[in-house]
N, C-alpha and C positions, 0 to 999 in steps of 0.2 A: 313652300315658304315664301312669303312676300318680301321683296327688297325694301330697303329703307326709302321712305317717301321724302327724300331730300333732293332738292333741285340741283345740288352741286355734285351729285354722284352719278356716274354712268349707270344706266338701267340694264345693261347687258349682264347676263349671268356670269359670275366669276370675275368681272372687271372691277378693279378697285381704284381706278383713276377718279379723282374728284377735284373740286375747285381749290381745296387747301394745298394739295400737292402742286398744282399748277402755279399758285401764288408763291409758294416757297421757291419753286424753280425760277420764276420771274425775278425774285429778289436776290438770287445768287449771282455771283460775279461771272461775267462771260469770259471764257478762256481766250477767245480770239480778239475781243475788243476791251481788254482791261484798260481802265478800272470800271468801265460801264457795266451796269447790270444787264441781265439777259432781257429784261422788259424794256430797256432803253436802247439796245443795239438793234441792228437791222437783221439779226439772225431770225429764222422762222421759229414760231412757237413750237414747243414740245408737242402739244396737242390742243384741241379746242372742243367745245361742247356745242351740240346742235339740238334744238328743242323739237319735240314731236309736233308735226304740222297739224294744228287743230282746225284750221279753216278748210282744208281740203280733206274731205272724208275718205276719199279713195286712197290718198297717200297715207292717211292715218291708219286705215285698215292694213295696208301693206307693211307699214312699220311694225304694227302690233303683231301681225302674223309672223314676221321674221324674228321679232324678239321672243315670241312664244311665251308670253308671261300670262299666268293664270289671273293674277291680280296686278295689273299695271298701275304705277303711281299716277297721282293726279297731274303732277308736273314732271314729265318724262324728258330726260336728256340722254343723248348718246354721244360718246366721244368720237373724235375723228379717226381713231384707229380702226373703226368698224366699217368705214366707207372706202370704196375702191379708190376714189379720187381725193381722199382725206376730207371730203365735204360732200353734201348732197348736190348732185348735178343732174342735168336733164338725162344724160345717158345712164347714170347710176344713182337714182334718187334714194334708194333704200339701203339701210345697213345690211351688209351681207358677209362681212369678214369677222371671224373669231367671235361668234355669237354664243359660245358655250356649248354648242352641240353641232353635229354634222347634219346638214340638210339632206334628206333622201334624194337620190337622183330621180329625175323625171322619167317615168316609164314611157316608152314609145311603142305604139301598136305595130305589130308586124303584119305585113301583107302576105297572105297565103298565096304561094305560086305553085304552079304545077311542076312536079319533079318526077323524073324517071327513076324507077327502082330497078336495080340490077342485082343479080345474085352475088356478085363479087364485092360491090361497095355501094354505099348510099351517100349521095351528095346533099348537103343541107345548105340552103341559101336563104339569105334575108336581104331586106332592102338596105339596111344600114350596116350590119356587121355580119361576118361569117362565123364568128365565135362569140358566144355570150360569156362574159367574165363576171362572175358573181363576187362582189366585194365581201370580204369577211366582216363579221360584226366587230365594230370598234367601240372603244370606251370613250365617252365624251369628257370634256373638261369639267362640265357641271356635275353636281352630285346626283341630279335626277336624270335618268337615262330616258331617251325618247326614241321610239321607232314608229315608222309609218305602218299602220295596220294592213294597208294594202300590200306592203312588202312582206309582212310577217305571214300572210295567208299563203298556204300551199308551199311552206318552206321545204317540203320534202323534195321539191323540184331542184333545190340547190345541190343535192347530193350528186356525186359523179356516177353516171350510168355507163357501163361498158357494154357496147353492143358489138358482137362479132361481125366481121366483114364490113366495118364502117370506118371510113377514113375521115379524120377530123383535122383540119388545118392546125398545126402547132402554133401556140402563142409565144412570141418572143419573151424571154425572161426579163423582168423589170427589177433592177436592184432597188430595194426599199431602204438600204442603209448607205448613208454618206461615208461611214467609216470603211466599208468594204471597197468603195470606189477610190477612196483617198489613200488608204494604207495598203500598198501592194507588197511591201517587204520591210526589212529592218531599217533600210535607209530612209524610207518615207516616214516610218514610225518614229525614228530618232529625230527627224527634222521637226515634226509637228508636236510630239509629246515628250521627247527626251528619254524614252524607255524603249527597249526592244519590242518587237511585235509579239513574241511569246509572253513577255511580261504583261503587255497590254491585254492580250486575250485572257490571260489568267485573272487579271484585275476585273475584267468585264464579267467573267464567270462568277467571281466572288460577289460582285455588286448586283448581279442580275435579280436576285430575289428582293432587293431593296428598292427597285425602280418603281416609281408611283404608277399605279394603273390608270390614273387619269391623264397621263401624258401619251400623246400619239407618236412621240419621237422614240425610236429604239434605244435600248439601254446603252449599246456600244456608241451610238452617236452622242448621247448625253455625256458619257465618260470622255469621248474625244473632244467635245466642246469644252468641257471643264479643263482638261489638260492643255488645250490650245490657248485658252484664256490665261491660265497660270503661267505657261511658258513664254508666250509671245505677247500677251496683253493686247490682243486684237480688240478693236472698238466694236460696239454692238452692231453697227451697220455692216461691217465686214463679215462678222460671224453670221448675220442674217442672210447675206448673199450666199455664203458658203453652204449653209445648212437649209436654205430655201424656207426661211421663216421670217416673221416680222421682227423688227428691231425691239419691240416691246417684249416679245417672248424671249429674245436673246438676253435682255436685261434680267428677266426673272430667272432664267436658267443659269446665267453665268455669275450672278452675284447672290449672296445670301438674302433670303426673303426678310430676315429680321436684322436690323442694323441699329446699333446703339449710338451712332454718331449724333443723332438728334435728341437723345434722351437726356434728362437732367443729370447732373453729376451725382446728386444725392441718391437718385434711383439706381444708378450704376453701382455706386458704392454699396448700397443696401443689397443689391442683387449678388455682388461678389462675396459679401460676407455670409450670405445665406446659402449660396449655391455653388461654392468653389472649395477646393482643397488645395493645400500647398505642400510641396516637397522641397527639401533642401538637397541639392545635388552638387557634389564637389567633383570637378573635372581637372585632370592634369593638363599642363600645356601641350602634351602630345595628343590629347583627345581621349585618353583613357579615363573612364568613369571610376572614381576612387571611393565615393561614398554616396549612398542614397538613404535619406531619412524615412521615418514613418510619416503617414499622412497627418496634417494638421488642418484645422478649420480656417476658413478665409479671414476671420477676425484676428488671427494670431499675427503678431508682428514678426519681422525677420529676426530681430534680436531674441525674441522669445523662442522661436524655432531653433535658433542656433544654440541657445542655452540648454534646451531640453531634448535635443535630438541625439545627443551623444557625439556630435561632431568635434567638440572641443577636446574630448578624451582621446581622439585620434591624432592630435597635434603633438609634435615633439619640439624641443628647443631648437632654435635656428631655422625653423620652417618659415615659409613666406605664404601668406594667404592673400589672394586677390579677390575682392568683392565689389559689389555694386554700391551705389551711394546709400541705399537703404540699410546697409549692414553697419549699424553704429555699434560695433563690438570691439573697438580698439582697446578699451580697458580690460575686456575679457581675455583677449589673446596676449596682451602684454604681460599679464600675470604668468603666462606660460612661456615667456621669452620667445614669442612668435611675432613676426612683423606683419602688419596689415597694410595692404596697398589698395587704395580705392581711388576712383577718379575725383578730380577737384570739383568744388562747388562754385557756381557763379554767384550764389546768394542774391544780394540786392544789386549787384553790379551787372552791367550789360554784357561783359565779356571777361574771359580769364586773363590773369596777369601773365607776363612772360615766363616767370618761374613755373606757374601752373601748366602752361602750354608745354614747356620742356618736360615736366613730369609726366604729362599725358602721353607725350611721344615715347617716352621710355616705357611706359606701361604697354603701349601698343607694340613696341618692339619685343617686349617680354611675351606678350600674348601670341603675336604672330610668329615670333622667332624663338619660341620656347625650346625648340630642339637644340639651339646653340648652347643654352645653359645645360641642357640634358647631356649633350655631347661632352661638354667640359667636365661635368660631374662623372661621367662614365670614364673619361680618360684619366681623371685624377684617381679614381678607384682602381683602375688597371695599373697605374704607376705605383699606388700604395701596395697592391698585392705582389707585384713583381719585384719591388725593392725590399719586400719583407719588413715594411714599416709598421710600427704599432698603430692600432686604431686610435689610441689615446692622443697620438700626435696630431690628429685632425681636429682636436677640440679648438673651436674658435677660428678655424681656417677661413671661414667666410668673412669675418670682420677684418682679418689680416689682408685678404685679397682686396677688399673694398678700400682699405687704407693705402695699399700699394698702387692700386689702379683706380683712382677716384673717377676717371672719365669713362670707365668701361661699363656698359650696360650688362654684360655677362657677369662681371664681378659683383654688381649690385644685387643680382638674383642668385648668385652662387651660394649654396648651402650644402656642406658635406661634412658634418660633424662626426663624432665617434659612432653614434647609433646608426646614422644614415649610411655612412660608409660600410658599416657592418652588414646591414641588410641588403644593400646594393650588391656587395661582393657575393653574399651567399644566395640570396633569392633572385637577384637580377642577372649578374654576369655569370656566376657559376652555374645556375640553373639553365641559362640559355646555352652556354657552351656545352653542357652535358646533353641537352636535347639536340643541339646541332650535330654533335659528334655521333650520337646514337643514330640519327637519321642518315648521316653520311655512311656509317658502317653498314647499315641495313641496305642501303642502295648499292654499296660496293660489291656485295656478294660474299664469297668465301673470306674468312678471317682466321687469324691465329691468336690464341690467348697466351700471354706470358705473365707469370706471377712469382712473387717472392715475398717473404715476410721479414720484418725487423722489429726491434723493440721501440715503442713510442714512449719517450720519457715523460711526456706530458700526461698521457692517459694511463700509463703503466700497463699497457696492453700490447699484444702483438699486432702490428699494423700490416695487413695483407694488401699489397699494392697489385693492381691488375692493369696490364697494358694490352693493347690490341694492335696487331699488324694487319693492314688492309691496303688496297690499291686506291689511289686518289690522284687525279691529274697526271696519269701516265707514269707513276712511280710508287714505290712501296713506302708507306708511312707507318711509323710506330708512335702511338699516342697513349698517354695516360688516360685510363677510363674511370677508375674509382678505387676506393679503399674500403676494407672491412676490418673491424677491430674485434679480436677474439682473445680468449684466455688460453684454452687448450688448443694444441696444434695437431690433433689427430687427423687421420686421413678423412674420416667422416666429417669432422669440423671444417676441413679445407674444402671439401666438396660442397657442403651446404653454403658456406660463405661465398665461394666463387660463383655458384649458381645464383645466389641472391644478388650479387654485384652486377652480373651481366644478364639479369632477368629480362631486360628490355630488348636484348638481341635475339636473333633467330638462331637457335642452337643447331638447326639443321645445316647451317652454313659453316659450322665450326670445322676447320680443317685439321688443326694440330694444336698441341699445347707445348709451350716452352717453359722449362723449369730447371732448377739446379738438382744436385745429385743425391740428397738424402733419401733413405729408403721409404720414408713416409710419403714423399712425393710420388714415388713409383706405385705405392699402394693407392694413392689418390687417383693416379692415371688408370689403374686397373678398375677401380670403382666407376670412374667416369666412362671407361670403355664399355663396361657391362650395361650401364644405364643408357648410354647412347645407342648401343645395339638393340636394346629392348624398345626404345622409343622410335627408332628410325629403321626398322625392318632389317636388322643385322648390320647396319652401317658401322664402320670403325673409324677411329681417329688415326691419322697418319702419325707414326712415331719416328722421331729422329734422335732419340736419346736425350740425355741431360746436357746442361750447358758445358761446352768444351772449355770455356775459360775457368770455370770452377774446378774442372778436372785437373788443370795445370797447377793451380794453387794447392789442391789437396795432394797431388803427387809430390810437390816440393816439401810439403809438411811431412809426408810419410818417409821421405828420404833423409831428412835432417833432424827429425825429432830425437834421434838417438844421441845426439850431442847436446841436446837441450839449448840450441842456439836461440830459440825464441825466449827462453827464460833469461839468458844472458843479455840479449839486446833490450828486453824490457827493463831489466835491472839497471843497465847503463843510463837509461832515460830517467827512471824514477828516482835515482839517487839525487839528482839535481832538479827534479821537476817541482816547481812551486816552493823551493827552499832557498830564499835569498842568501842566507848565511853560508851555506855550502857553495853556492855559486860564487860568492865573493872570495871564499877561501880558495876555490879552484882557480879563479883568475889570478889571485895573488901568488899562489905557489907556481903555477905553470906559465903565467903570462899570456894565456890563450883565452879567447872569448867564444870559441867553438865548443858546443855541447852536443852530446849524443841526441839523436832523433828518436821519435816515438816509433815503436814497432807495431805493425798491423797483423793481427793474428789470423784473419781470414783471407788475406791477400798476400801470400808469401812471396810471390814473384815480384810484387811491387816494393819489396823491402830492399831492393838494391841500393838506393841512397842511404838507407839506415846502416847497412853493412859497410858501405864505403866510409861513412862518417865514423863508425866505430874503429875502423883500421886507422883513420886519420888521427883520431884523438887518443889512440891507445898509449903512445909514449907519455902524453900528458896525464892520463889516468894512472899510469905507473908512478909518476912523480907525486900525484895527489895522495895515493895510497901510502907511499913511503913516508910522506910528511905526516900523515895521520898515525902511522905506526910509531913514528918517532915523537909523537905528542906535540908536534909543532902546531897542529890545528886540531879542532875537535873531531873525534872519531865518530862517524855516524853509527848509531846502534839500530840498524834496520836490516831486514832480510836482503834487500837489494844490494847493500854494501857488502854483505857476506858473500853473495853470489859473485860480485866483482872481485873480491879478494881470492875466491876459489879459482876463478878463471885466470887470474894472473899467475897462478901456480902451474897452469897447463902450458907446457912448452909449445904445443901444436895449435894453440888457439888462433893465432894469426893465419896459419895454414888452413885451418878449418873455415875461417871467414873468407879467405881467398877462394877456396874450393866452392863454397856456397855462392860466391859472386860469379864464378865461372859457369856454373850450371844455370843460375838465375838469368844471366845475360843471354843465354841461348834461347830462353823463353820470351824475352822482351819483344823481338820482332813479331812473333806470332800474336802477342797481346795487342801490340800497336795496330796491326792490320785488322783484327777482328773485334776490337772495341768500337764498333760503329753500328749505326742503324741501317746502313745500306744492306741489300741482300747479297751476302758473300758466301752463302752455303756451298755453291758450286766450286769454290776454291778451298774449302775446308779440308777435304780429303788429301789433296796434294800437299798443302802446307803442313798439316799434322803429320803426314808420312815423312816429310823431310825433317821435321823436328824429332820424331822418333829415331830416324836414321842417324841424325847427328849425335843423339845420346848413345845409341848402340855402338857407334864407332869408337867410343871412349873405352869400352871394356869387352866387346865381342869380337871374335876373330873375323877378319875381313873376308875370308872366303865363304863365310856363312851369310854374308849380307848382299850377295850378288843377285840383282834382278828380283828383288822381293816386291810383291804387290802389297797394297794397303791391308788386304785381308790376311796375308801371310805375316805381316809385321805384328799384328795384334795376336796372332796365334803362335808366335814364336815362343818356345819354351826357354825361359831365361833362368829358371831355377837350377838347371843342370850346369855344374861348374866346369864341365868339359868344354863348353862353348865360350868360356871367358878367356880373356888374356891373362897373362901372369900379373901379379900385383905390381911388379916393377915397371911394366909397360902400360899400365892403365893411365889414361890421359886425365890428370887431375887439374889441368890448367896451369898457365905460366905463373900466375901469382902464387899458387900453392908451392910450385917447384922452387920459386925464388925464395919463399919464406923458409922452406926446409934447408936450402943451401946456406942462407944466412944463419939459421939456427945451428947448423953443424959447424960453421966457420967461427963461431964465437969461442973465445978462449975460455977454457974451463967448462966446456959444454959436457953435460953428462948424458946426452941423448945419443944412443947408438943406432946402428943400422937396423937392428931388430925392432926398435920402437918406430922407426920410419916405415918398415915393412908392415907393422901392425896398423899404422895410420893409413897406408895405401889400401890395405884390405878393408878397412872401415869405409874408405871412399868407394871402393868397388861395391860393397854391400849397399851403400847408400844409393848408388846409381841403379842397382838392380831393383831396389824398392821403388825408386821413382818411376822406372819404366814399367814395372809390373802394375803399379797403380794406374798408370796411363792406359795400359792394355785393358785393365779391368773395367774402367769407366769411360773408355774412349768412345766417341760417336762413330768411329770407324766400324764398330761392331754391327751397326745398322746398315743394311744393304742400300737403302735409299740415299744415305749420305755419300756412299761411294759412287752410286749410279748417277747422281745429279751433276757430277762433274762434266757430263756430256753437254751442259749448257755453257761451258767455257768456250767463248768464240775461238780462242787459239786452238783448243782441242778439236773443235769442229773443222777447222782448216787443215790440221795435221792428220787426224785420225777419224775421217767421216764414218767409216764402217763400224768402228768401235762405238761411236756416239749413237748410231742408229740402233745397235743391239742393246745398249743401255736404256735408250728411250723406250724400246719395246718392253723391257722389264718394268720400267716405271709405270707405264700405262697399264700393264697387267696388275701391278700392285694397287693402283687406284681403282681398277674395276673390281678387284677382290674386296677392297674396303668399301665399295659402293660410294666412292667419292667422285666418280666421273658420270656426269649427266649424259644420258644417251647410251651408256653401256658399250658393248663391243663395236657397234657401227661407228660410234663417235671415236673410239680408240683407233680404228682403222684409218679414219680420216686424219687424225693427229699424226700417226706414224707416216702416212703418205706425205703430208705437208712437211714434216721434219726431214724426211728423205730428200724432198725437193730443195729444202733450205740448205742442207749440208752439201748437196751436189751442185748448187748454182750460186746462191748469194754468199755462202760461206767461203767461196773461192776468191772473194774480193779482197782488196787491200785492207779494208776496214776491220775485217775479222782477224787478219794476220797481225795487224799492228795494234790490236786492242790492249790497253793497259789497265789491268783490273783494279789497281789501287789509285788510279787517277781518273778513271771513268766509271760512271754508275752503270752496272750491268742491266738493271731494269729499264733505264732510259734507252740504252743502246738497243736492247732486244725489242722494246716497244716500237722503236723507229724502224728496225730492220724487218719486223714481222707484220708490217701494216697490211700486207696482201694475204697473209695466212691468219685469218681471224680465229679459226678453231684452235690452231696451234698456239696463238698468242694467249688466248684465254686459259689454256692448260698450263702454259709456262708461267703465267701470272700466279697461278696457284702454287707452283713449285717454288717460285721466288719468295713467297710469303713465309715459307718454313724458316723457323728460327735457328740461328747459328750460335746464339749465346744470350746471356742475360745482362749485357752491358747497359741496355736501356733501363732496365729495372734497377740495376745497381746505382746508376746515376740519380735515379729518383730518390734513393735514400739520402743522398747529400742534400737534395732540395727539401726533404722532410725535416732535416736538422735545422735548416735555415727558416723554415716556415713555423716550426714548433715554438709555441710560447706557453706561458703558464695559463691554465684554465681555458685553453682553446678547445672548443667543442669539436667532436669528430666530424660533423657535417661541414663545419667551417674550414677545417683542414683540407677536406676533399675539394671544396670550392676553390681554395687558394691554389691547390695543386692543378686543378683544371685550368684556372686562369693563367698560371705560369706556363703550363704546357701549350696553351693556345697562343700566348704571346711569343713563346720561343719558336713555334712552328710558323708564325707569321713574320718573324724577323724583327720584332720590337713592338713597343706600345703604339707608336705612330703608324705602324703598318697593319694594325688590326682593323678590319672593315667595320665601321659603325653603321650597320644596316638599320633599316626601319624596324625590323623585328627585334634587334638587339636593344634599340632605344625604347621600344615598347615594353620589353622585359624589364629594363631598368626602371621605367616609369611605374610599372606595376609591382615593383619589389616591396613597396611599403604595404600594400594590401596583402601580399603574400606573407609578409612578416607578421602582420596582425592576425591573419588566419592561422599561422603556425603557433602564435602565442595562445590563441583560443583553444587549439587542439591540445597543446601541452597542459593548459589549465584543466581541460576535461579529463585528460589522462591522470593528472594528480588527484582530482576529485574521485575518479573511479578507483584509484589505488587506495585512497583513504577510506572510501566506502567499503572496499573489500576487506581491509584490515579491521574496521569496526564490526563488520558482519562476522568475521572469523572470531574476534574476541567475544562477541555475543554468543556465538554458537558454543565456544569453549565454556563460557560461564553457565550457559543453559545445560550443557552436559554435566558439569559439576553439580548443579542443582538437582538434576535428575538422579545422579548417583547418591547424593545425600538423602533424598527422599526414599529411594529404594532401601537404603540401609535402615532408615527409621522405620519403614514399614516392616521390614524383617524383624527388627528388634521388638516392635510392638506385638507382632504375632507370637514370637517366642516367649515374651514375658506373660502374655495372656494365657498361652498354653500351659506354662509352668504353674501359673496361679490357679488355673482350673484343676490341674493335676493334684496340687496340695489340698485344694478344697474337697475334692472327691475322697482323698485319703483321710481327711479329718472326719468325714461322715461315719466311718467305720471305727473310729478310735474314741477314747474317752479319757477324761482327766487332763493331765498335763500334756500328754502326747497330742491330743486334739487341739489344745490351746497353742502348742508350738506350731502345728501344721497350719492353723488358721492365721497365726502371726506371719509365717512365711508367705502365705497366699496373699494376705493384705499388703505386705511389703512389696511383693511383685506387682500387685495391682496399682500401688502408688507409683512405682517406677514406670509402669505402662502408661499411666495417666500423664506423667511428665513427658514421656516420649511422644505421646499423642499431641500434647500442647506444642512441643517443638515441631511436630509434623504440620500442625495447623499454622504455626508461624512461618514455616518454610513455604507455605502457599503464597505468601506475599512476594510478588514479582519485583525484582530490582528495576529501577528506572531505566537502566540501560537495556533491559529486555522487554520494554513495553512494545516496541515494534514487533517482537516475536510472540506477542500475547496469543495470537491465533494458533501458534504451534504447541502451546502448553495448556490450552483450555481443557483438552481431554484429560490431561494428567491431573489438573486441579479438580475436575469433576470426580475423577476416580478417588482422589484423596478425601474429598468431602463424603463420598459414599462410604469409604472405609471408616471414616470417623463415626458416622452414624451407626454403622454395624457394631463398632467397638462399644459405643455408649449403650446401645440396646442390650448387648451381651452382658454389660456390667449390671 
């Protein structure tokens, strides 16, 4: 193909330099000599043109030979880039550089020399070189490939020939790639490209197939050249030296070949409209992509895309949208109560005003410091959740803050209304805390589940709260994990809901389960044990019984239900509860403003203040009842008042209340110590044994209580009256004794000694019932509860041998339940380290002076066992075992504060998670607002919209299911009706034929009668057939089911034809 015959274009193949480019370059402003043009300054020209020497034929032939043009132009010019000295000189008069092809090397004739041949090796010598290196075929820049025929002849000689016993001098390897020499490691690669070496090599391997075959530069060098230009912006001359190329090639390689800077504006606009697509992308200040629209054509305006992409439907009131100057959508967003923030316009002015500059600075602060506003919104939502404030209270909070703090940039961008606070709490904070807690538990290893259920008054369902105990930061943590809402509370239901709640945890690490004492919970534990053993090769869950705190309350209830004290204490409260008239009468008659307190039916031991208040106001209650009986005040007509009147007639009522207080006060120290989240199970056996012993001393003979172990205490037979003290010597408490003495000392008292003796016997029976209930449900029945006392530091110091023996039994139990990783060898190591502990470290002062109710046992042992890693890991599992349900019970109080009307179940769980996290951190201001948390808060909006979409699909699916069910029912009814019609038609036709046959053998009136009956039946058959034909019309609601009844309709049509033909 001939080149253009223009005298202003370089004649070399592939060279595009011409006079027009040079003139444009000369007219441009010089960077070093501003404001002079490059044609006016002293800088050297970019390039110049040199004409083909016409006068000298020899030079002309040399030029044309080098240019290798089949049809050279009449006026031939060559630019200076193709000359060694940038111009024809005496030494280099011909163009030899970058000619569009690679000139073949000149072959030198080899002189044959005599050489000696040896059996071992052959030496080859030449005059110029010892080794001939054959260059591989390379691709030229020009489209037409050129090869010297002399070189192409005998190409078979280029193949490698291996001759045995021949020694060839090795050729030193020559690196053909600049990248290999430059990038020696990650440090060099990061310096020049900004990416690691592995990423660079991966990028090169991906782009290898796209490298142009016409380039002689390796692909990795091209990628390195491009990245160095992008990262450091090296000039062309510098890159040319580094990569051993000319500056012109560097320009072509480092910048795009096509540039629009010189194109007309109209051409660029037309190109963009025809060859581009637009997307609307919404990004949060944190960098999270919130919305991506569908593709629009290049002719679409920003306003049109915003209107038709669905972006406006994602906006909510009080939102703030920051857009570019092209987004003229203020009227669109203001309709939705959304604020638009865009940069100011200079318009026809040369610069912005002071107010516009201030506004621009605020916008920059919002864009670059968006996390500040996000942090503020996160803190506000944390405070809203922990203070149990209504979400409606956040309505208009952004405007209020902007009015309160007009100079605050954060307040100007703060928006946290009702809806936003709701989805941030549920999909931002709650979801993040749940994910973080799950990850922490999974990393901690063994864990213990605790659960209990209570009535949720908002949803009218049972709320099953699940808590988890695990190790974190060197101590035991008890955290709320989630809630399930259920109707029935059967064991199977509990198992299903608990598994669903903790499905994200590794059940293989489940160590034990903490629960209260109903039989359904033990059934649940039995089912869980069976399933756990089946899944994990016979593994069992460690059992330590039910909650010891619940056992105390139930024991008190069992002992005092005989006197119906709960009914009395409730009646005292409800007589005056929410009845202003009675309270006023009570205050007027008695002059007292103290009223009875409310009784708690499931926490009997904590009713000590209730009983104390009842004894305190009892004289005033007597005055109130006397005034009511004398008609001085209105007499209440309620069951509670009747209960009060009946109690006033009981002379021993005050003694009974004092006896109740005496027994309940003996339980209070135990409750105070064990209503904690700290691991106190090693002290449970001792404290519970002392509590049992204090109760037994009240009514059991002293000689039977000497040196009893915890196991003997719970096995002691207390139903045998021979072991009791006499009723007169039973310890009923000082308060009851004083009340009896005051009763007997009253003048005109009709109570005798016999009545007192009966009262004492009732007290004795009540004590027996309390202790028997404790024995029946006591955690002391479980060996592990008694054995774990060996972890008490004081016990280690006083009785080391006993502690070692108990530790051996614990290890054996864990091995039996397959809860000890490593099996017997690991158990031997644990026992060895524990023996070393009690014989050395436990002899110290710290173990002897340990105070269990002032120091945390987990922190103490974690510090003391730093050198015994295996023992520490095992003891951590022991300290996780639950001693009671105090943590779960406290959660019920939080539930009551969190519950509001129409509160969704998922929102309640999120509020509980937030409250639990804030409580564990020590307050709202101590919650770490990490990058991940802020990212979760920023993405809460998109998660909320995704949830709404999923709910919409669920509702549509449910509605579709109902419609399909109704259609199927209607279709079934239609089929039944058609079946009945078919049967009736067949019967009528059979009867008609029967009468017609009989009429053939008759005559006279008998024949006429039979024919009349036959015709009547045929008329009725015809009517039924018409009904059958009408029933073939399908209702509109069943049109989608048409394919299912086509066969039925066809059968009916055939039946109709058969009936007509038979007629």
